[in-house]
N, C-alpha and C positions, 0 to 999 in steps of 0.2 A: 434503520434510519427512523428517528422520531422527530427530528427537526432539521432545518436547513438554513444555511447562511447565504444571503444574497451577495454574490461576488461582483456582479456587474449587470446593469440594465442595458440591453442592446438596443432598445427603443425608448424614446422619450414621449411624454404626453403630447398628443397631436400627431404622432407618426402613424402612417398607414401600416396595418398589420394584416397579413394573409393567414388563412387557416393553415396550421402546421408549421408556421414560420417561428423561428426562435425569437423569444422576447427578452429573456434574461438568462443568466448563468447562476446556478445554485451549487454551493459546496455542501456535499453530504459528508458522512463520516469518512469515506474513503475515496471519493471521486468528485469531479466537477461535472455537472450535467446541464445541458441546455434545456430550457423549459419552453415548450411550444404553445402557441395560442390555439384554443379549441374553436375559436370563431374568427371570421374575417371582420375587419372594421378599423377602428382607430384606438390607440392606447389613450384612454380617457384620464386615468389617474394612477399614480404610483403610491401605494399605501405603505410600502416598506422600502426605504432607500437602501442603496448598496451599503453593506456592512451590518445590516440588521439581521436578526435571527427570528424564525417563526416555526411553530410546530407544523407537522405535515397536515395538509388540508386547510390551513389558514389562508384567508383571502389576502393577497399581497398587491393586487392591481386590478384595474377594471378596463375592459374593452367595450367600447360603444360603437354604434352603427354609423353615426354621422359626426362631422366636425362641429356642427352646432351643439351637439351634446357635450363635446369636449370643452367648448367655450362655457357652456352652462355649468359644468363641473368646476372649472377653474374660477368662475365667478362666485361659486358658493363656498369656496374655502381652499386651503392649501391642498396641493396634490400629493402630499406625503405626510406621514405621521411618525412620531417617535417609534423606534424599533420595538420597544417593549410593549407598547399599547397602541397599535395602529388604529387610527380613527376610521369610522365608517361613514363615507360621504352620503349625502341624500340621494335617493334614487332619481336618476334623470328622467326627463319627460319621455313619453312615447316617441318614436314608434316601438322601441324595444328597450328592455332593462339591460344594464351593462353586464357583460359576461365576466365573472370573476376569474382571476388568475390565481391558482392555489399553489402552495408549496408542494412539489411533486412527491409521490411515493417512489421508492427505488425502482429502477427499470433494469432490464437485463442488459441493454446496450445503450450507451450514451447517445443522445440525439445528434444528428449530423451537425457539424460546425457551420454556422452561418457565414456566408462569404463576404458580408459587408462589415466585418470587424476583424481586428487583429487578435489572433489567439496565440498567446505566449505563456510559457511557464513563469512563475514568480521570479525565478532566478534569472531568466532571460530578460525580463522587464527591468530588474535591478541593474543588471550588467549593461543594458542599453543606456540607462541613465548615466552610469559611471563613464561609459565610453563615448557618449554623445551620438549614439546610433539611433536613427528613426526606424521604428518597426514596420511602418507602413510600406508595403511593396516588397518586403522580404519574403522569400520562399522558406517555409518551415520544413525541416527534415524529421520532426517528431511525429508521433502517432496522430492521425487525422490532420496532418499538415500543420501541427502546432510548432511554433517557434521555440527552439531550445537554446541554451547558452552557446552551443557550438555555432549556431547560425549567426548569432550576434557577433561572436568572435571573428567569424569569417568575413562578415560585412565590415568589421572594423579593421580588417587587414592584419589581425593578430592571430598567432597560433594559440591553442588552448593554454599552453604553458605561459605565454606572454600575458594573456588576458587574466589568468588566474593568479599569477604571482607578480606583484609589483617589483621593480628593480631594487628598491630599498629594502624589500622583505626577503631577498634571496638568502642572506646570511642568517638573519634572525626573523622568524615568522611573527607577524603581527598578531596580537590576541584577537580572538573572535568576540565581538561585542554583541551579546544577545539582548541586553537591556542596560539602561543607565543605572548607576548605583542608587539603591533606594527605590527603584521603580518596581511596580507590580505588573507583570505582563500577563494578560489574560490567556487562558488556554485556547488553543486552536480547536476547531471542530474535531480534528483527528485525535488530538490529545485528550479531549473530553471523552471520546469513544473508548480510548485505551484505558482511561481512568475508571470508567464504568465496568469494563471487563475485568480489571484488576480487583475491584471491590467484589465482583461476583465470584472471583476465584477464592476469596477468603472463606467462602462457605463450603469449599471442597476439602475433604480430609485427604490430603496428599502426603506422599513420602518420597524420599530420594535415595537412589542407589548409584554409586560411582563405580567406574571400571577403567582400568588402564589398558589401552590397545596399542600394540606395536604397529608402526606405520612405515617401516623400512620398505617393504614391497609395494605398499600403496603409493609412497612418494616416487618410487622408481617407475611404476606404471603411469602415474600422473605426468611425468616428464615425457613419456612416449606419446600420450594422447593429447597433451596440451596444445601442440602445434596444429592439431586437427579441430581445435575449437572447444575441446572438452574442459569444463571448469571443475574445480574441486567441489563446489556446491552440488553439481550434478553427480559426481562420483559418490559423495556421501548420501545424497538423496536416493540414488540407485541402490546402494548397499543397504540402507535402512528399509527400502521398499521390499527388496528380495528377502530380507530377514523377517519382515512383517508377514510375508506369505506363510511362513512356518509358525508364526505366533500371532494369530488373528485377534487374540484377546488384547494385545497391546494396541491394536488398531481400533478397538471398540470404545464405546463411551457409555456413561451412565444415563438412564432415563427413568422416569417414574414407574414405567411398566417393567423395567428390568434392564439387562445389558443389551445395548443396541449395536449390532454388527453391521457396518456399512457394506455396500455392494462393490466398493472400489477402495484402492489404496491411494489416497491423495495426500502427498507430502507437502505441507505448508512450510515455507522457510521465512523466518523473520528478516525484515529489511528495515533499517533505520531510514527515516524520511528527513529531508532537509527542512529545518525549522522546528523539528520536534515530532515525537510520535513514531509509530512504526506500523508497517503493513506486513501481512503474511501471504504473499503470492503463492498460488497453489500449483504444484506440478501434478496434474491429474493423471491417474493410472500410471504412476511412476514405475510400478513393477512390470508393466506391459509395454512401456515405451523404451526404445533403444537409447543407449547412452548419448549418442550424437544428437538425436532429436531432442532429448531431454535438455541438453546444453543449449541448443538453439531456442527452445521454448523458454528456458530460464532467462536468457538474454533479452528476449522480447518482453517477458513479464516485468523484469526490472525496469526496462526503459519506459514502459507504460505506467508502471507504479510511480516512477519519479514525476511524471506529468499528470498523475491522477486520472488515467484513462482506462483503468481496469474495469472489467465487467464484474458485477457482484459475485457471480459464481467463481470468479478467478481469485477471490481473496477470502471467501467465507465457506468454502466447501472442503477445507482440509480435514483429514481424519487423524493425522499425526503431524506434529510440528517439530521442526529442526531449527535450532538457534546456534549459529556458529560465530564465535568471537575470536577464533584462532588467528584470523588475519591481523588482529590487533596485538598479537603476542600474549593474549590472556591464557594463563595456565589452566584454570578451571573456574567454573561458576555454576550457580544454580539458576534454573529458569522457572518462571511462574507458569503454572498450568493454565492454558487458555480455556475459557468456558466451552463446553460442548465437545471436548475431546478427552481421551483417556490418558494421554502421555505426551511429553515433550522432551527432546534430547538436547542437552547443552554440550557443545563440542569446543574443547580448548585447542590450543596450538600444538602442532607436532614439533617436538624438540629432541635433539640428541641427548641421551642420558647413558650413564654407565650402569650396565645390568649384569647380573650373574647368569650364565648359561646353565642348562641342566647338568652338565658335567663338572660344574664348579669353576669354570674359566670365566674371565671377565671380558666384556665386549662393550662397545658403544653402539647403541641402537636408537632409532627414532621411536618415540612414543607420544601418545596424546591421551588426555584425560577426558572422559565423557561422564555426564551425570544425567540420569533419567529421573524426571519428576513424574509421578503417576498418581492417578485417582485410586485411593485405597478401597473405594466401594466396588471397583471393577477389577483392579489388578492387585495382586499380592506380591510380597517380596520375592518369592520363589519364581513367579512369572517374570518379573523384571530381570532377575539374575539370569534366567535361562535365555531371555532375549539378548541381553548384553553379551553373554558368552558366545552365542551363535553369530552375532554381529562381529565380534572380535575374531572369530575363526575365519569368517569370510574376508575381512580386511587384511588380516595377518598372513593368510595362506593362499587365498585364491582371488586377489583383486582383479586379475585379468578376466575372470568370469563376469565381471560387471559389464563388459562389452559384448557378451554373448547372448544376453536375455533382453 
């Protein structure tokens, strides 16, 4: 994180502020964080209003000791400045100088949610406006008590399907309006972070290797374990992790000093975010975590990713990345290598195809196409081919073993 966007000021100039109390919410690259006051007193001035962006360490507000100092600051000028160039108000009179509130550096865990404000996802707020539901007083079922769309739908007396699909749109879906024709829509903080990562990837000499994997047995095994809460994402992540145990080079990454071999196999999985951009929640130690726990962990990670409540280590500690567009019916695609990793696997849809058996007979079997994008400074073609071959052997012949490790 190099900069943060002010989402909301929880306090207004003149409000009492206690030490450790949340004063504002800042949007970082991947999560929303509450910013706490380092001093007790009164919020004297807001230098950067909601919607403004500032680099880490920039002063965005002032906390003073007395209400008289608040009045003095208000008398000397506006309490806020344009986002691009926040003004610096004159130093108030003694007894003490204002304590600055700075844009925070990333923290391991988001600060506790303040109880005097409504915490809701952007989708929940938008849905509340559409349905005429007041958010105040509602109980949130999301992470840290955050209100999510389902809570608003419940309060409106609608089922998720009723709230999400208007009656007039049942037969013909209405187009998604992202912007008005001719409009230039600014990148979100998350999209800007993705853009920077993609530019960094251009400096990596990468190559791609494709492979066709039979999925008849995997599909059959998935039908057995799906009622127990196992997801296809967890199955693929587990298969990849167990194969990486035999191919540690595919789990490694380039560094200036040489090839960096991590001490764990952490499979990151790309997730598209509402409003644009993507996150890669990480299934830590996927090779050592049982399949059922892996599925539960994934459901929790996705839920918190949607509401921007992931901890930094839950989205930036991946050692290998998995990108699956198969649920959209995509046959095959190439993935861009994320910075700091050695490889990413793009997974297409599993589809029935006519194939020739070794004895020359014809049969219909399910297959999927996968493409590995790898850093050629670390991984060579033979390494990638050997990894994909072993991954295919596991998926095609022994998918039930995914539940044994």
